[in-house]
C-alpha positions in Angstrom: -11.0 -7.4 4.9 -12.3 -10.6 3.4 -11.7 -9.6 -0.2 -8.1 -10.9 -0.2 -8.7 -14.1 1.8 -8.7 -17.6 0.5 -6.3 -17.4 -2.4 -4.5 -20.2 -4.2 -1.1 -20.0 -5.8 -1.2 -18.6 -9.3 -0.8 -21.3 -11.9 -1.6 -21.8 -15.5 -3.7 -24.9 -15.1 -7.5 -24.4 -14.7 -9.6 -26.4 -12.3 -13.3 -26.9 -12.0 -14.2 -26.7 -15.7 -12.4 -23.5 -16.4 -13.6 -21.5 -13.4 -11.8 -18.1 -12.9 -9.0 -18.3 -10.3 -7.4 -15.5 -8.3 -3.8 -15.6 -7.5 -0.9 -14.8 -5.2 2.7 -14.3 -6.3 5.7 -14.0 -4.0 9.3 -13.4 -5.0 12.6 -11.9 -4.1 13.7 -8.7 -5.8 16.3 -10.9 -7.5 13.6 -13.3 -8.8 13.4 -16.4 -6.4 10.4 -17.4 -4.4 10.2 -16.0 -0.9 7.8 -17.1 1.9 6.6 -14.2 3.9 6.3 -13.9 7.7 3.1 -14.3 9.5 0.7 -11.4 9.8 0.1 -9.7 13.2 -3.4 -9.8 14.5 -5.1 -7.5 16.9 -6.9 -9.0 19.9 -9.5 -7.9 22.4 -12.8 -6.2 22.0 -12.9 -2.5 21.1 -14.9 0.0 19.0 -11.7 1.5 17.7 -10.8 0.1 14.2 -8.0 -2.5 14.6 -4.5 -2.3 13.2 -3.5 -3.6 10.8 -7.0 -4.4 9.4 -7.3 -5.0 5.7 -3.7 -4.2 4.6 -2.2 -7.0 6.8 1.3 -5.6 6.7 4.5 -7.5 7.7 5.7 -5.6 10.8 8.0 -6.6 13.6 5.7 -8.2 16.2 8.2 -7.7 19.0 7.9 -3.9 19.0 5.6 -2.0 21.4 5.2 1.1 19.2 4.7 1.5 15.5 4.7 4.6 13.2 2.5 4.1 10.2 2.4 6.4 7.1 -0.8 6.6 5.1 0.0 8.1 1.7 -2.9 9.8 -0.2 -5.1 9.3 2.8 -7.8 11.7 1.8 -9.7 13.7 4.4 -9.9 10.8 6.9 -7.4 7.9 7.2 -8.9 4.5 6.8 -6.1 2.9 8.9 -7.1 1.5 12.3 -4.9 2.4 15.3 -5.9 -0.3 17.9 -3.7 -3.3 18.6 -3.9 -4.6 22.1 -0.7 -3.9 24.0 0.8 -1.8 21.1 1.1 2.0 20.6 0.1 2.8 17.0 0.8 6.3 15.5 -0.9 6.9 12.2 0.5 9.8 10.0 -1.9 10.5 7.1 -0.6 12.7 4.3 -2.3 14.0 1.2 -1.6 16.8 -1.3 -5.1 18.2 -0.7 -4.8 18.2 3.1 -5.4 22.0 3.3 -8.6 21.8 1.3 -9.9 18.9 3.4 -9.1 20.8 6.6 -11.1 23.8 5.3 -14.0 21.5 4.5 -13.9 19.8 7.9 -13.7 23.2 9.7 -16.7 24.5 7.8 -18.8 21.6 9.3 -17.1 21.8 12.7 -15.7 18.3 12.4 -12.6 17.5 14.5 -10.6 14.4 13.7 -8.4 12.5 16.2 -5.8 12.0 13.4 -6.0 14.9 10.9 -4.5 14.5 7.5 -1.4 16.7 6.9 0.1 18.0 3.6 2.5 15.6 1.9 3.5 14.5 -1.6 4.3 10.9 -2.3 7.3 12.0 -4.4 8.9 14.0 -1.4 8.4 11.7 1.6 12.1 11.4 2.5 12.5 15.1 2.4 9.5 15.6 4.7 10.0 12.8 7.2 13.6 11.6 6.8 14.9 8.1 6.1 13.9 5.0 8.1 11.2 6.8 10.2 8.2 4.4 9.8 7.5 0.8 10.4 4.7 0.5 7.8 3.6 2.6 4.8 0.2 2.3 3.0 -1.4 3.7 -0.1 -4.9 2.9 -1.5 -6.2 4.0 -4.9 -4.0 7.1 -5.0 -0.6 6.5 -6.6 -2.3 6.2 -10.0 -3.2 9.9 -9.5 0.3 11.0 -8.6 2.9 12.8 -10.8 5.4 9.9 -10.5 4.1 6.6 -9.0 7.5 4.9 -9.4 9.2 7.6 -7.4 6.4 7.3 -4.8 7.3 3.7 -4.3 10.9 4.5 -3.9 10.1 7.3 -1.4 7.7 5.0 0.6 10.4 2.4 0.8 13.0 5.0 1.8 11.1 6.2 4.9 10.6 2.6 6.1 12.9 1.0 8.6 14.9 -2.0 7.4 12.9 -5.2 7.1 9.5 -3.4 7.2 6.9 -3.4 4.4 4.6 -1.2 2.4 1.2 -2.2 1.0 -0.7 -0.6 -1.9 -4.2 -1.3 -3.3 -5.1 -0.2 -6.8 -7.5 -1.1 -9.5 -5.9 -2.5 -12.6 -5.6 -0.4 -15.7 -7.7 2.4 -14.3 -6.3 5.1 -16.7 -7.4 2.9 -19.6 -10.9 2.6 -18.3 -11.1 6.3 -17.6 -9.7 7.2 -21.0 -6.8 9.1 -19.3 -9.1 11.8 -18.1 -8.5 14.0 -15.1 -6.1 12.5 -12.5 -6.1 9.0 -14.1 -2.8 9.0 -15.9 -1.2 5.7 -14.8 -2.2 2.0 -15.1 -1.3 -0.8 -12.7 -1.0 -4.3 -14.1 0.5 -7.7 -13.2 2.7 -9.1 -16.0 4.8 -12.2 -15.6 4.3 -12.1 -11.9 5.5 -8.5 -11.5 3.8 -5.2 -10.8 4.0 -2.9 -13.8 3.1 0.8 -13.8 2.5 2.0 -17.3 0.9 4.5 -19.7 1.4 5.6 -23.3 4.9 6.9 -22.5 6.3 3.5 -21.3 6.1 0.9 -18.6 8.1 0.4 -15.4 8.7 -2.7 -13.2 8.3 -1.4 -9.6 10.6 -4.0 -8.1 13.4 -3.3 -10.6 13.1 0.4 -9.8 13.3 -0.1 -6.0 16.9 -1.1 -5.2 16.1 -1.3 -1.5 13.5 -4.0 -2.0 14.1 -7.5 -0.6 11.0 -9.3 -1.7 7.4 -8.7 -2.9 4.0 -10.2 -2.7 1.1 -9.7 -5.1 -2.5 -10.7 -4.6 -5.3 -10.2 -7.2 -9.0 -10.2 -6.8 -11.2 -9.2 -9.8 -9.8 -5.7 -10.8 -7.9 -5.1 -7.6 -4.2 -5.5 -7.1 -2.7 -5.7 -3.6 1.1 -5.3 -3.6 3.4 -5.8 -0.6 7.0 -4.7 -0.9 9.4 -5.4 1.9 12.6 -3.4 2.5 16.0 -5.1 2.9 16.9 -5.8 6.5 
């Protein structure tokens, strides 16, 4: 969780003799700067992984119960479900859920929160609109059929004022020579998250009309993107 700590605002000037700088960009969907609300923190001592953990989402702190969607979760969700005094429900989905279930059954492994089948491009059809307080995707949307639609769908299942967070390596398809599932690149251009390949490029904020504001953090090759839905 320390990877995305200790940032400075992105600026063109260099300090310290040209040392590399990481950056944070915030903005409204319309273009203006937008400060983001404070991040909730778990408290107390427990062996259960805390929520929200690394993603640090913007969620309404006055609620006692949260529904969290983990898109492309793989065989085991990485999301923690402990927050003292809160009831956290994690719903992990993945297109390969059935294959993962067979593998876990073969080794007699039972999970407290099993991954269920789900496509990022069909989340609203599966769950309905405004049914989650937070949505998360890590290193998976670049493997999808349509990552732009995945963002729209994730935003669609969120309740008003809630956020999604995604983590992806920059330009992974380029590094992998567009082999296998790696067909999409994620880049930050002019303070915006761009999804692109040889067929074109798409500004995620521009293609999500329900977005209110966004937040981008970069560390080495990784891009953390927070998109908040209109209240």
